[in-house]
C-alpha positions in Angstrom: 58.1 82.9 -11.5 61.7 83.3 -11.6 64.1 80.4 -10.7 66.2 80.9 -7.6 69.8 80.2 -7.6 70.8 77.0 -5.8 73.0 78.8 -3.4 70.1 81.1 -2.3 67.9 78.2 -1.2 67.5 77.4 2.4 68.4 73.9 3.8 64.8 72.9 3.7 64.2 74.1 0.2 67.3 72.3 -0.9 66.1 69.1 0.6 62.7 69.5 -1.0 64.3 70.0 -4.4 66.5 66.9 -3.9 63.4 64.8 -3.1 61.4 66.3 -6.1 64.4 65.4 -8.2 64.4 61.8 -7.2 60.7 61.3 -7.7 60.8 63.1 -11.1 63.6 60.9 -12.2 61.6 57.8 -11.5 58.5 59.1 -13.3 60.7 60.2 -16.2 62.5 56.8 -16.5 59.1 55.0 -16.6 57.7 57.3 -19.3 60.9 57.1 -21.3 60.8 53.4 -21.2 57.1 53.3 -22.2 57.8 55.6 -25.2 60.8 53.5 -26.2 58.6 50.4 -26.2 56.0 52.2 -28.4 58.9 53.3 -30.6 60.3 49.7 -30.9 56.7 48.3 -31.6 56.2 51.0 -34.4 59.3 50.0 -36.0 58.6 46.2 -35.7 55.2 46.8 -37.3 56.9 48.9 -40.1 54.9 52.1 -39.2 57.7 54.5 -39.4 56.3 58.0 -39.8 55.6 61.2 -38.0 54.7 59.4 -34.7 58.2 58.1 -34.5 59.6 61.7 -34.7 57.2 63.0 -32.2 58.1 60.0 -29.8 61.8 60.7 -30.2 61.3 64.5 -29.5 59.2 63.6 -26.4 61.9 61.2 -25.1 64.5 64.0 -25.6 62.4 66.5 -23.7 61.8 64.1 -20.8 65.5 63.3 -20.6 66.5 67.0 -20.5 63.7 68.2 -18.1 65.8 68.8 -15.0 65.1 72.2 -13.3 68.4 72.3 -11.5 71.6 70.6 -12.2 71.9 67.3 -10.2 75.6 67.6 -9.5 75.1 71.1 -8.1 72.4 70.0 -5.7 74.6 67.0 -4.6 77.6 69.3 -4.1 75.5 71.8 -1.9 74.1 68.9 0.1 77.5 67.7 0.9 78.8 71.2 1.7 75.9 71.8 4.1 76.2 68.3 5.5 72.6 67.4 4.7 71.2 64.0 3.7 68.4 63.8 1.2 
């Protein structure tokens, strides 16, 4: 499925994307915190190894997992005078 441009989304679709972005950010923050905790524990126990690299990669992927740019969505919401 091809990703639509943000300007092509209807008001309802734009509001839905804004709500999805908020809930996804909360879940990602929790998972990133959990993985950082595991990473700190593995460093404290001196178990540096392949698991550490995998965890760092997963944290990076979670942090950069946005489907649309947050600033663009907020700009379109203010232009259309919509509240998320």
